[in-house]
HTML snippet that shows the backbone in 3Dmol.js (N, CA, C, O; Angstrom):
<script src="https://3Dmol.org/build/3Dmol-min.js"></script>
<div id="view" style="width:600px;height:400px;position:relative"></div>
<script>
const pdb = `
ATOM      1  N   MET A   1     -42.217   6.485 -44.820  1.00  0.00           N
ATOM      2  CA  MET A   1     -40.839   6.245 -44.487  1.00  0.00           C
ATOM      3  C   MET A   1     -40.297   7.342 -43.589  1.00  0.00           C
ATOM      4  O   MET A   1     -39.513   7.078 -42.677  1.00  0.00           O
ATOM      5  N   LYS A   2     -40.726   8.603 -43.855  1.00  0.00           N
ATOM      6  CA  LYS A   2     -40.239   9.716 -43.049  1.00  0.00           C
ATOM      7  C   LYS A   2     -40.724   9.576 -41.610  1.00  0.00           C
ATOM      8  O   LYS A   2     -40.000   9.925 -40.678  1.00  0.00           O
ATOM      9  N   LYS A   3     -41.940   9.070 -41.421  1.00  0.00           N
ATOM     10  CA  LYS A   3     -42.466   8.904 -40.073  1.00  0.00           C
ATOM     11  C   LYS A   3     -41.645   7.862 -39.305  1.00  0.00           C
ATOM     12  O   LYS A   3     -41.356   8.038 -38.122  1.00  0.00           O
ATOM     13  N   ILE A   4     -41.283   6.800 -39.977  1.00  0.00           N
ATOM     14  CA  ILE A   4     -40.479   5.755 -39.341  1.00  0.00           C
ATOM     15  C   ILE A   4     -39.112   6.311 -38.955  1.00  0.00           C
ATOM     16  O   ILE A   4     -38.607   6.018 -37.872  1.00  0.00           O
ATOM     17  N   ALA A   5     -38.514   7.109 -39.830  1.00  0.00           N
ATOM     18  CA  ALA A   5     -37.201   7.697 -39.545  1.00  0.00           C
ATOM     19  C   ALA A   5     -37.293   8.659 -38.367  1.00  0.00           C
ATOM     20  O   ALA A   5     -36.421   8.664 -37.499  1.00  0.00           O
ATOM     21  N   VAL A   6     -38.339   9.467 -38.334  1.00  0.00           N
ATOM     22  CA  VAL A   6     -38.500  10.424 -37.234  1.00  0.00           C
ATOM     23  C   VAL A   6     -38.722   9.679 -35.924  1.00  0.00           C
ATOM     24  O   VAL A   6     -38.139  10.042 -34.902  1.00  0.00           O
ATOM     25  N   VAL A   7     -39.548   8.653 -35.938  1.00  0.00           N
ATOM     26  CA  VAL A   7     -39.812   7.860 -34.734  1.00  0.00           C
ATOM     27  C   VAL A   7     -38.531   7.163 -34.289  1.00  0.00           C
ATOM     28  O   VAL A   7     -38.231   7.111 -33.097  1.00  0.00           O
ATOM     29  N   THR A   8     -37.784   6.633 -35.238  1.00  0.00           N
ATOM     30  CA  THR A   8     -36.535   5.947 -34.912  1.00  0.00           C
ATOM     31  C   THR A   8     -35.542   6.908 -34.263  1.00  0.00           C
ATOM     32  O   THR A   8     -34.907   6.569 -33.264  1.00  0.00           O
ATOM     33  N   VAL A   9     -35.411   8.093 -34.824  1.00  0.00           N
ATOM     34  CA  VAL A   9     -34.508   9.102 -34.264  1.00  0.00           C
ATOM     35  C   VAL A   9     -34.968   9.497 -32.867  1.00  0.00           C
ATOM     36  O   VAL A   9     -34.144   9.668 -31.969  1.00  0.00           O
ATOM     37  N   ALA A  10     -36.267   9.642 -32.679  1.00  0.00           N
ATOM     38  CA  ALA A  10     -36.788  10.018 -31.365  1.00  0.00           C
ATOM     39  C   ALA A  10     -36.523   8.919 -30.340  1.00  0.00           C
ATOM     40  O   ALA A  10     -36.148   9.208 -29.204  1.00  0.00           O
ATOM     41  N   VAL A  11     -36.712   7.678 -30.727  1.00  0.00           N
ATOM     42  CA  VAL A  11     -36.462   6.553 -29.816  1.00  0.00           C
ATOM     43  C   VAL A  11     -34.982   6.477 -29.469  1.00  0.00           C
ATOM     44  O   VAL A  11     -34.619   6.267 -28.311  1.00  0.00           O
ATOM     45  N   LEU A  12     -34.135   6.648 -30.469  1.00  0.00           N
ATOM     46  CA  LEU A  12     -32.692   6.625 -30.216  1.00  0.00           C
ATOM     47  C   LEU A  12     -32.273   7.773 -29.294  1.00  0.00           C
ATOM     48  O   LEU A  12     -31.440   7.583 -28.407  1.00  0.00           O
ATOM     49  N   ALA A  13     -32.839   8.944 -29.497  1.00  0.00           N
ATOM     50  CA  ALA A  13     -32.516  10.091 -28.648  1.00  0.00           C
ATOM     51  C   ALA A  13     -32.940   9.829 -27.208  1.00  0.00           C
ATOM     52  O   ALA A  13     -32.203  10.137 -26.272  1.00  0.00           O
ATOM     53  N   LEU A  14     -34.130   9.259 -27.034  1.00  0.00           N
ATOM     54  CA  LEU A  14     -34.582   8.929 -25.683  1.00  0.00           C
ATOM     55  C   LEU A  14     -33.698   7.855 -25.054  1.00  0.00           C
ATOM     56  O   LEU A  14     -33.403   7.910 -23.860  1.00  0.00           O
ATOM     57  N   GLY A  15     -33.283   6.895 -25.844  1.00  0.00           N
ATOM     58  CA  GLY A  15     -32.394   5.837 -25.346  1.00  0.00           C
ATOM     59  C   GLY A  15     -31.064   6.410 -24.898  1.00  0.00           C
ATOM     60  O   GLY A  15     -30.550   6.032 -23.845  1.00  0.00           O
ATOM     61  N   LEU A  16     -30.501   7.315 -25.680  1.00  0.00           N
ATOM     62  CA  LEU A  16     -29.236   7.943 -25.304  1.00  0.00           C
ATOM     63  C   LEU A  16     -29.399   8.810 -24.062  1.00  0.00           C
ATOM     64  O   LEU A  16     -28.527   8.840 -23.194  1.00  0.00           O
ATOM     65  N   ALA A  17     -30.507   9.503 -23.987  1.00  0.00           N
ATOM     66  CA  ALA A  17     -30.757  10.337 -22.812  1.00  0.00           C
ATOM     67  C   ALA A  17     -30.885   9.477 -21.560  1.00  0.00           C
ATOM     68  O   ALA A  17     -30.436   9.870 -20.483  1.00  0.00           O
ATOM     69  N   ALA A  18     -31.486   8.328 -21.698  1.00  0.00           N
ATOM     70  CA  ALA A  18     -31.640   7.435 -20.549  1.00  0.00           C
ATOM     71  C   ALA A  18     -30.302   6.842 -20.122  1.00  0.00           C
ATOM     72  O   ALA A  18     -30.111   6.534 -18.945  1.00  0.00           O
ATOM     73  N   CYS A  19     -29.369   6.677 -21.069  1.00  0.00           N
ATOM     74  CA  CYS A  19     -28.056   6.115 -20.748  1.00  0.00           C
ATOM     75  C   CYS A  19     -27.147   7.116 -20.059  1.00  0.00           C
ATOM     76  O   CYS A  19     -26.252   6.732 -19.306  1.00  0.00           O
ATOM     77  N   ASN A  20     -27.369   8.390 -20.313  1.00  0.00           N
ATOM     78  CA  ASN A  20     -26.505   9.412 -19.706  1.00  0.00           C
ATOM     79  C   ASN A  20     -26.869   9.563 -18.238  1.00  0.00           C
ATOM     80  O   ASN A  20     -28.013   9.861 -17.893  1.00  0.00           O
ATOM     81  N   LYS A  21     -25.883   9.355 -17.384  1.00  0.00           N
ATOM     82  CA  LYS A  21     -26.123   9.506 -15.947  1.00  0.00           C
ATOM     83  C   LYS A  21     -25.879  10.947 -15.554  1.00  0.00           C
ATOM     84  O   LYS A  21     -25.289  11.731 -16.298  1.00  0.00           O
ATOM     85  N   ASN A  22     -26.343  11.264 -14.382  1.00  0.00           N
ATOM     86  CA  ASN A  22     -26.165  12.605 -13.855  1.00  0.00           C
ATOM     87  C   ASN A  22     -24.679  12.853 -13.629  1.00  0.00           C
ATOM     88  O   ASN A  22     -24.015  12.073 -12.946  1.00  0.00           O
ATOM     89  N   THR A  23     -24.161  13.924 -14.192  1.00  0.00           N
ATOM     90  CA  THR A  23     -22.745  14.233 -14.087  1.00  0.00           C
ATOM     91  C   THR A  23     -22.333  14.459 -12.638  1.00  0.00           C
ATOM     92  O   THR A  23     -21.243  14.054 -12.234  1.00  0.00           O
ATOM     93  N   ALA A  24     -23.179  15.090 -11.867  1.00  0.00           N
ATOM     94  CA  ALA A  24     -22.855  15.328 -10.457  1.00  0.00           C
ATOM     95  C   ALA A  24     -22.709  14.007  -9.714  1.00  0.00           C
ATOM     96  O   ALA A  24     -21.812  13.850  -8.886  1.00  0.00           O
ATOM     97  N   GLU A  25     -23.588  13.063 -10.009  1.00  0.00           N
ATOM     98  CA  GLU A  25     -23.505  11.748  -9.369  1.00  0.00           C
ATOM     99  C   GLU A  25     -22.232  11.030  -9.796  1.00  0.00           C
ATOM    100  O   GLU A  25     -21.568  10.404  -8.968  1.00  0.00           O
ATOM    101  N   ASN A  26     -21.881  11.112 -11.087  1.00  0.00           N
ATOM    102  CA  ASN A  26     -20.652  10.487 -11.576  1.00  0.00           C
ATOM    103  C   ASN A  26     -19.437  11.116 -10.914  1.00  0.00           C
ATOM    104  O   ASN A  26     -18.517  10.416 -10.492  1.00  0.00           O
ATOM    105  N   ASN A  27     -19.439  12.435 -10.826  1.00  0.00           N
ATOM    106  CA  ASN A  27     -18.308  13.126 -10.205  1.00  0.00           C
ATOM    107  C   ASN A  27     -18.175  12.740  -8.740  1.00  0.00           C
ATOM    108  O   ASN A  27     -17.066  12.529  -8.250  1.00  0.00           O
ATOM    109  N   ALA A  28     -19.289  12.649  -8.045  1.00  0.00           N
ATOM    110  CA  ALA A  28     -19.256  12.272  -6.632  1.00  0.00           C
ATOM    111  C   ALA A  28     -18.749  10.848  -6.467  1.00  0.00           C
ATOM    112  O   ALA A  28     -17.952  10.564  -5.573  1.00  0.00           O
ATOM    113  N   ALA A  29     -19.214   9.957  -7.333  1.00  0.00           N
ATOM    114  CA  ALA A  29     -18.763   8.561  -7.263  1.00  0.00           C
ATOM    115  C   ALA A  29     -17.281   8.464  -7.578  1.00  0.00           C
ATOM    116  O   ALA A  29     -16.548   7.734  -6.911  1.00  0.00           O
ATOM    117  N   ASN A  30     -16.839   9.193  -8.586  1.00  0.00           N
ATOM    118  CA  ASN A  30     -15.421   9.181  -8.933  1.00  0.00           C
ATOM    119  C   ASN A  30     -14.578   9.772  -7.811  1.00  0.00           C
ATOM    120  O   ASN A  30     -13.501   9.265  -7.498  1.00  0.00           O
ATOM    121  N   GLU A  31     -15.070  10.834  -7.217  1.00  0.00           N
ATOM    122  CA  GLU A  31     -14.359  11.494  -6.117  1.00  0.00           C
ATOM    123  C   GLU A  31     -14.232  10.537  -4.938  1.00  0.00           C
ATOM    124  O   GLU A  31     -13.177  10.450  -4.309  1.00  0.00           O
ATOM    125  N   THR A  32     -15.312   9.821  -4.643  1.00  0.00           N
ATOM    126  CA  THR A  32     -15.289   8.843  -3.547  1.00  0.00           C
ATOM    127  C   THR A  32     -14.298   7.730  -3.854  1.00  0.00           C
ATOM    128  O   THR A  32     -13.543   7.311  -2.977  1.00  0.00           O
ATOM    129  N   ALA A  33     -14.297   7.252  -5.085  1.00  0.00           N
ATOM    130  CA  ALA A  33     -13.364   6.186  -5.460  1.00  0.00           C
ATOM    131  C   ALA A  33     -11.928   6.661  -5.339  1.00  0.00           C
ATOM    132  O   ALA A  33     -11.067   5.924  -4.856  1.00  0.00           O
ATOM    133  N   VAL A  34     -11.664   7.874  -5.771  1.00  0.00           N
ATOM    134  CA  VAL A  34     -10.306   8.416  -5.671  1.00  0.00           C
ATOM    135  C   VAL A  34      -9.893   8.538  -4.212  1.00  0.00           C
ATOM    136  O   VAL A  34      -8.769   8.187  -3.853  1.00  0.00           O
ATOM    137  N   GLU A  35     -10.791   9.033  -3.371  1.00  0.00           N
ATOM    138  CA  GLU A  35     -10.478   9.175  -1.947  1.00  0.00           C
ATOM    139  C   GLU A  35     -10.254   7.824  -1.290  1.00  0.00           C
ATOM    140  O   GLU A  35      -9.341   7.674  -0.477  1.00  0.00           O
ATOM    141  N   ASN A  36     -11.074   6.839  -1.632  1.00  0.00           N
ATOM    142  CA  ASN A  36     -10.895   5.499  -1.060  1.00  0.00           C
ATOM    143  C   ASN A  36      -9.570   4.897  -1.494  1.00  0.00           C
ATOM    144  O   ASN A  36      -8.864   4.296  -0.684  1.00  0.00           O
ATOM    145  N   ASN A  37      -9.228   5.054  -2.768  1.00  0.00           N
ATOM    146  CA  ASN A  37      -7.958   4.518  -3.255  1.00  0.00           C
ATOM    147  C   ASN A  37      -6.784   5.231  -2.604  1.00  0.00           C
ATOM    148  O   ASN A  37      -5.776   4.600  -2.285  1.00  0.00           O
ATOM    149  N   ALA A  38      -6.901   6.531  -2.405  1.00  0.00           N
ATOM    150  CA  ALA A  38      -5.826   7.280  -1.751  1.00  0.00           C
ATOM    151  C   ALA A  38      -5.672   6.822  -0.304  1.00  0.00           C
ATOM    152  O   ALA A  38      -4.552   6.680   0.187  1.00  0.00           O
ATOM    153  N   ALA A  39      -6.783   6.592   0.373  1.00  0.00           N
ATOM    154  CA  ALA A  39      -6.722   6.109   1.754  1.00  0.00           C
ATOM    155  C   ALA A  39      -6.082   4.727   1.813  1.00  0.00           C
ATOM    156  O   ALA A  39      -5.268   4.451   2.695  1.00  0.00           O
ATOM    157  N   ASN A  40      -6.449   3.865   0.875  1.00  0.00           N
ATOM    158  CA  ASN A  40      -5.843   2.525   0.834  1.00  0.00           C
ATOM    159  C   ASN A  40      -4.346   2.615   0.563  1.00  0.00           C
ATOM    160  O   ASN A  40      -3.555   1.924   1.205  1.00  0.00           O
ATOM    161  N   ASP A  41      -3.955   3.465  -0.386  1.00  0.00           N
ATOM    162  CA  ASP A  41      -2.536   3.634  -0.695  1.00  0.00           C
ATOM    163  C   ASP A  41      -1.770   4.150   0.511  1.00  0.00           C
ATOM    164  O   ASP A  41      -0.652   3.709   0.777  1.00  0.00           O
ATOM    165  N   THR A  42      -2.371   5.086   1.242  1.00  0.00           N
ATOM    166  CA  THR A  42      -1.730   5.638   2.438  1.00  0.00           C
ATOM    167  C   THR A  42      -1.559   4.564   3.501  1.00  0.00           C
ATOM    168  O   THR A  42      -0.513   4.474   4.144  1.00  0.00           O
ATOM    169  N   ASN A  43      -2.596   3.748   3.681  1.00  0.00           N
ATOM    170  CA  ASN A  43      -2.506   2.668   4.669  1.00  0.00           C
ATOM    171  C   ASN A  43      -1.433   1.661   4.309  1.00  0.00           C
ATOM    172  O   ASN A  43      -0.678   1.216   5.174  1.00  0.00           O
ATOM    173  N   VAL A  44      -1.361   1.298   3.038  1.00  0.00           N
ATOM    174  CA  VAL A  44      -0.345   0.342   2.594  1.00  0.00           C
ATOM    175  C   VAL A  44       1.047   0.929   2.779  1.00  0.00           C
ATOM    176  O   VAL A  44       1.964   0.234   3.217  1.00  0.00           O
ATOM    177  N   ALA A  45       1.207   2.201   2.447  1.00  0.00           N
ATOM    178  CA  ALA A  45       2.514   2.841   2.616  1.00  0.00           C
ATOM    179  C   ALA A  45       2.902   2.884   4.087  1.00  0.00           C
ATOM    180  O   ALA A  45       4.063   2.654   4.425  1.00  0.00           O
ATOM    181  N   ALA A  46       1.950   3.173   4.963  1.00  0.00           N
ATOM    182  CA  ALA A  46       2.239   3.208   6.398  1.00  0.00           C
ATOM    183  C   ALA A  46       2.616   1.825   6.912  1.00  0.00           C
ATOM    184  O   ALA A  46       3.539   1.683   7.714  1.00  0.00           O
ATOM    185  N   GLU A  47       1.902   0.811   6.448  1.00  0.00           N
ATOM    186  CA  GLU A  47       2.218  -0.561   6.855  1.00  0.00           C
ATOM    187  C   GLU A  47       3.601  -0.959   6.364  1.00  0.00           C
ATOM    188  O   GLU A  47       4.361  -1.599   7.091  1.00  0.00           O
ATOM    189  N   ASN A  48       3.931  -0.580   5.126  1.00  0.00           N
ATOM    190  CA  ASN A  48       5.253  -0.904   4.582  1.00  0.00           C
ATOM    191  C   ASN A  48       6.348  -0.187   5.360  1.00  0.00           C
ATOM    192  O   ASN A  48       7.400  -0.766   5.632  1.00  0.00           O
ATOM    193  N   ALA A  49       6.110   1.058   5.717  1.00  0.00           N
ATOM    194  CA  ALA A  49       7.101   1.811   6.489  1.00  0.00           C
ATOM    195  C   ALA A  49       7.283   1.189   7.867  1.00  0.00           C
ATOM    196  O   ALA A  49       8.406   1.091   8.360  1.00  0.00           O
ATOM    197  N   THR A  50       6.194   0.771   8.486  1.00  0.00           N
ATOM    198  CA  THR A  50       6.276   0.130   9.799  1.00  0.00           C
ATOM    199  C   THR A  50       7.042  -1.182   9.712  1.00  0.00           C
ATOM    200  O   THR A  50       7.874  -1.483  10.568  1.00  0.00           O
ATOM    201  N   THR A  51       6.760  -1.955   8.681  1.00  0.00           N
ATOM    202  CA  THR A  51       7.464  -3.225   8.491  1.00  0.00           C
ATOM    203  C   THR A  51       8.952  -2.981   8.268  1.00  0.00           C
ATOM    204  O   THR A  51       9.787  -3.692   8.826  1.00  0.00           O
ATOM    205  N   ALA A  52       9.287  -1.986   7.461  1.00  0.00           N
ATOM    206  CA  ALA A  52      10.695  -1.674   7.211  1.00  0.00           C
ATOM    207  C   ALA A  52      11.390  -1.228   8.494  1.00  0.00           C
ATOM    208  O   ALA A  52      12.534  -1.605   8.748  1.00  0.00           O
ATOM    209  N   ALA A  53      10.704  -0.432   9.295  1.00  0.00           N
ATOM    210  CA  ALA A  53      11.287   0.013  10.564  1.00  0.00           C
ATOM    211  C   ALA A  53      11.478  -1.167  11.511  1.00  0.00           C
ATOM    212  O   ALA A  53      12.510  -1.273  12.174  1.00  0.00           O
ATOM    213  N   ASP A  54      10.494  -2.048  11.575  1.00  0.00           N
ATOM    214  CA  ASP A  54      10.620  -3.247  12.417  1.00  0.00           C
ATOM    215  C   ASP A  54      11.797  -4.108  11.971  1.00  0.00           C
ATOM    216  O   ASP A  54      12.570  -4.602  12.791  1.00  0.00           O
ATOM    217  N   ASN A  55      11.918  -4.276  10.666  1.00  0.00           N
ATOM    218  CA  ASN A  55      13.025  -5.080  10.145  1.00  0.00           C
ATOM    219  C   ASN A  55      14.371  -4.447  10.471  1.00  0.00           C
ATOM    220  O   ASN A  55      15.323  -5.144  10.820  1.00  0.00           O
ATOM    221  N   ALA A  56      14.448  -3.122  10.355  1.00  0.00           N
ATOM    222  CA  ALA A  56      15.699  -2.429  10.669  1.00  0.00           C
ATOM    223  C   ALA A  56      16.034  -2.573  12.155  1.00  0.00           C
ATOM    224  O   ALA A  56      17.191  -2.794  12.514  1.00  0.00           O
ATOM    225  N   LEU A  57      15.023  -2.448  13.016  1.00  0.00           N
ATOM    226  CA  LEU A  57      15.259  -2.625  14.458  1.00  0.00           C
ATOM    227  C   LEU A  57      15.681  -4.052  14.782  1.00  0.00           C
ATOM    228  O   LEU A  57      16.564  -4.271  15.612  1.00  0.00           O
ATOM    229  N   ASN A  58      15.055  -5.009  14.133  1.00  0.00           N
ATOM    230  CA  ASN A  58      15.446  -6.409  14.355  1.00  0.00           C
ATOM    231  C   ASN A  58      16.886  -6.649  13.913  1.00  0.00           C
ATOM    232  O   ASN A  58      17.650  -7.329  14.598  1.00  0.00           O
ATOM    233  N   ALA A  59      17.248  -6.081  12.759  1.00  0.00           N
ATOM    234  CA  ALA A  59      18.621  -6.240  12.277  1.00  0.00           C
ATOM    235  C   ALA A  59      19.608  -5.587  13.231  1.00  0.00           C
ATOM    236  O   ALA A  59      20.675  -6.141  13.496  1.00  0.00           O
ATOM    237  N   ALA A  60      19.263  -4.417  13.747  1.00  0.00           N
ATOM    238  CA  ALA A  60      20.139  -3.736  14.714  1.00  0.00           C
ATOM    239  C   ALA A  60      20.263  -4.561  15.992  1.00  0.00           C
ATOM    240  O   ALA A  60      21.351  -4.692  16.553  1.00  0.00           O
ATOM    241  N   GLY A  61      19.154  -5.106  16.442  1.00  0.00           N
ATOM    242  CA  GLY A  61      19.189  -5.970  17.625  1.00  0.00           C
ATOM    243  C   GLY A  61      20.061  -7.183  17.407  1.00  0.00           C
ATOM    244  O   GLY A  61      20.808  -7.578  18.302  1.00  0.00           O
ATOM    245  N   ASN A  62      19.979  -7.783  16.228  1.00  0.00           N
ATOM    246  CA  ASN A  62      20.822  -8.931  15.905  1.00  0.00           C
ATOM    247  C   ASN A  62      22.291  -8.542  15.910  1.00  0.00           C
ATOM    248  O   ASN A  62      23.138  -9.299  16.386  1.00  0.00           O
ATOM    249  N   ASP A  63      22.595  -7.357  15.378  1.00  0.00           N
ATOM    250  CA  ASP A  63      23.986  -6.887  15.369  1.00  0.00           C
ATOM    251  C   ASP A  63      24.496  -6.656  16.787  1.00  0.00           C
ATOM    252  O   ASP A  63      25.645  -6.976  17.093  1.00  0.00           O
ATOM    253  N   VAL A  64      23.653  -6.104  17.651  1.00  0.00           N
ATOM    254  CA  VAL A  64      24.052  -5.886  19.053  1.00  0.00           C
ATOM    255  C   VAL A  64      24.308  -7.228  19.733  1.00  0.00           C
ATOM    256  O   VAL A  64      25.280  -7.377  20.474  1.00  0.00           O
ATOM    257  N   ASN A  65      23.439  -8.201  19.484  1.00  0.00           N
ATOM    258  CA  ASN A  65      23.643  -9.535  20.065  1.00  0.00           C
ATOM    259  C   ASN A  65      24.940 -10.160  19.558  1.00  0.00           C
ATOM    260  O   ASN A  65      25.690 -10.765  20.324  1.00  0.00           O
ATOM    261  N   ALA A  66      25.192 -10.007  18.271  1.00  0.00           N
ATOM    262  CA  ALA A  66      26.428 -10.567  17.709  1.00  0.00           C
ATOM    263  C   ALA A  66      27.653  -9.898  18.320  1.00  0.00           C
ATOM    264  O   ALA A  66      28.651 -10.559  18.606  1.00  0.00           O
ATOM    265  N   ALA A  67      27.576  -8.595  18.516  1.00  0.00           N
ATOM    266  CA  ALA A  67      28.694  -7.877  19.149  1.00  0.00           C
ATOM    267  C   ALA A  67      28.883  -8.353  20.588  1.00  0.00           C
ATOM    268  O   ALA A  67      30.011  -8.558  21.035  1.00  0.00           O
ATOM    269  N   GLY A  68      27.800  -8.525  21.294  1.00  0.00           N
ATOM    270  CA  GLY A  68      27.888  -9.045  22.670  1.00  0.00           C
ATOM    271  C   GLY A  68      28.506 -10.424  22.701  1.00  0.00           C
ATOM    272  O   GLY A  68      29.323 -10.719  23.574  1.00  0.00           O
ATOM    273  N   ASN A  69      28.127 -11.274  21.758  1.00  0.00           N
ATOM    274  CA  ASN A  69      28.714 -12.612  21.682  1.00  0.00           C
ATOM    275  C   ASN A  69      30.204 -12.542  21.370  1.00  0.00           C
ATOM    276  O   ASN A  69      30.995 -13.318  21.905  1.00  0.00           O
ATOM    277  N   ALA A  70      30.581 -11.607  20.498  1.00  0.00           N
ATOM    278  CA  ALA A  70      31.997 -11.463  20.161  1.00  0.00           C
ATOM    279  C   ALA A  70      32.796 -11.022  21.378  1.00  0.00           C
ATOM    280  O   ALA A  70      33.899 -11.515  21.611  1.00  0.00           O
ATOM    281  N   VAL A  71      32.247 -10.099  22.151  1.00  0.00           N
ATOM    282  CA  VAL A  71      32.932  -9.646  23.370  1.00  0.00           C
ATOM    283  C   VAL A  71      33.047 -10.808  24.363  1.00  0.00           C
ATOM    284  O   VAL A  71      34.098 -11.009  24.970  1.00  0.00           O
ATOM    285  N   GLU A  72      31.991 -11.549  24.518  1.00  0.00           N
ATOM    286  CA  GLU A  72      32.024 -12.695  25.438  1.00  0.00           C
ATOM    287  C   GLU A  72      33.046 -13.731  24.982  1.00  0.00           C
ATOM    288  O   GLU A  72      33.795 -14.267  25.798  1.00  0.00           O
ATOM    289  N   ASN A  73      33.078 -14.015  23.676  1.00  0.00           N
ATOM    290  CA  ASN A  73      34.051 -14.972  23.138  1.00  0.00           C
ATOM    291  C   ASN A  73      35.479 -14.481  23.350  1.00  0.00           C
ATOM    292  O   ASN A  73      36.366 -15.263  23.694  1.00  0.00           O
ATOM    293  N   ALA A  74      35.696 -13.186  23.146  1.00  0.00           N
ATOM    294  CA  ALA A  74      37.028 -12.627  23.350  1.00  0.00           C
ATOM    295  C   ALA A  74      37.417 -12.725  24.820  1.00  0.00           C
ATOM    296  O   ALA A  74      38.560 -13.049  25.144  1.00  0.00           O
ATOM    297  N   SER A  75      36.481 -12.449  25.696  1.00  0.00           N
ATOM    298  CA  SER A  75      36.741 -12.547  27.130  1.00  0.00           C
ATOM    299  C   SER A  75      37.082 -13.977  27.516  1.00  0.00           C
ATOM    300  O   SER A  75      38.003 -14.214  28.298  1.00  0.00           O
ATOM    301  N   ASN A  76      36.345 -14.918  26.970  1.00  0.00           N
ATOM    302  CA  ASN A  76      36.632 -16.338  27.244  1.00  0.00           C
ATOM    303  C   ASN A  76      37.998 -16.734  26.700  1.00  0.00           C
ATOM    304  O   ASN A  76      38.722 -17.510  27.325  1.00  0.00           O
ATOM    305  N   ALA A  77      38.341 -16.205  25.551  1.00  0.00           N
ATOM    306  CA  ALA A  77      39.650 -16.526  24.968  1.00  0.00           C
ATOM    307  C   ALA A  77      40.784 -15.978  25.837  1.00  0.00           C
ATOM    308  O   ALA A  77      41.809 -16.636  26.016  1.00  0.00           O
ATOM    309  N   VAL A  78      40.596 -14.781  26.371  1.00  0.00           N
ATOM    310  CA  VAL A  78      41.599 -14.212  27.269  1.00  0.00           C
ATOM    311  C   VAL A  78      41.694 -15.050  28.544  1.00  0.00           C
ATOM    312  O   VAL A  78      42.790 -15.341  29.024  1.00  0.00           O
ATOM    313  N   ALA A  79      40.554 -15.431  29.079  1.00  0.00           N
ATOM    314  CA  ALA A  79      40.545 -16.251  30.296  1.00  0.00           C
ATOM    315  C   ALA A  79      41.235 -17.574  30.030  1.00  0.00           C
ATOM    316  O   ALA A  79      42.031 -18.034  30.849  1.00  0.00           O
ATOM    317  N   ASN A  80      40.942 -18.190  28.894  1.00  0.00           N
ATOM    318  CA  ASN A  80      41.552 -19.467  28.565  1.00  0.00           C
ATOM    319  C   ASN A  80      43.069 -19.325  28.346  1.00  0.00           C
ATOM    320  O   ASN A  80      43.844 -20.187  28.760  1.00  0.00           O
ATOM    321  N   ALA A  81      43.472 -18.251  27.703  1.00  0.00           N
ATOM    322  CA  ALA A  81      44.899 -18.045  27.452  1.00  0.00           C
ATOM    323  C   ALA A  81      45.655 -17.848  28.758  1.00  0.00           C
ATOM    324  O   ALA A  81      46.772 -18.344  28.908  1.00  0.00           O
ATOM    325  N   SER A  82      45.057 -17.129  29.704  1.00  0.00           N
ATOM    326  CA  SER A  82      45.751 -16.894  30.960  1.00  0.00           C
ATOM    327  C   SER A  82      45.764 -18.164  31.806  1.00  0.00           C
ATOM    328  O   SER A  82      46.688 -18.348  32.599  1.00  0.00           O
ATOM    329  N   THR A  83      44.791 -19.032  31.669  1.00  0.00           N
ATOM    330  CA  THR A  83      44.735 -20.271  32.421  1.00  0.00           C
ATOM    331  C   THR A  83      45.714 -21.305  31.842  1.00  0.00           C
ATOM    332  O   THR A  83      46.300 -22.091  32.586  1.00  0.00           O
ATOM    333  N   ASN A  84      45.883 -21.302  30.547  1.00  0.00           N
ATOM    334  CA  ASN A  84      46.690 -22.319  29.873  1.00  0.00           C
ATOM    335  C   ASN A  84      48.172 -21.968  29.818  1.00  0.00           C
ATOM    336  O   ASN A  84      48.906 -22.640  29.093  1.00  0.00           O
ATOM    337  N   LYS A  85      48.643 -20.989  30.516  1.00  0.00           N
ATOM    338  CA  LYS A  85      50.057 -20.608  30.467  1.00  0.00           C
ATOM    339  C   LYS A  85      50.935 -21.669  30.954  1.00  0.00           C
ATOM    340  O   LYS A  85      52.154 -21.501  30.975  1.00  0.00           O
TER     341      LYS A  85
END
`;
const viewer = $3Dmol.createViewer("view");
viewer.addModel(pdb, "pdb");
viewer.setStyle({}, {cartoon: {color: "spectrum"}});
viewer.zoomTo();
viewer.render();
</script>
């Protein structure tokens, strides 16, 4: 029985040793994953900032167009008022 227990413990120890990966390899893989995720996050943030800036410029352009239309409408109203006297 003692021989079976010793063999079993030895087999289990070898199995556990085989499951343990090299810490340096794990650290390198984790480091790469962290760097890739950080790069992806940076790209997404840059894209979001660009989209927000584009939207703000479009909104400003729309406001300028609306102001131009208001000036034109006011000018037409003045012209019409002076014609209809």
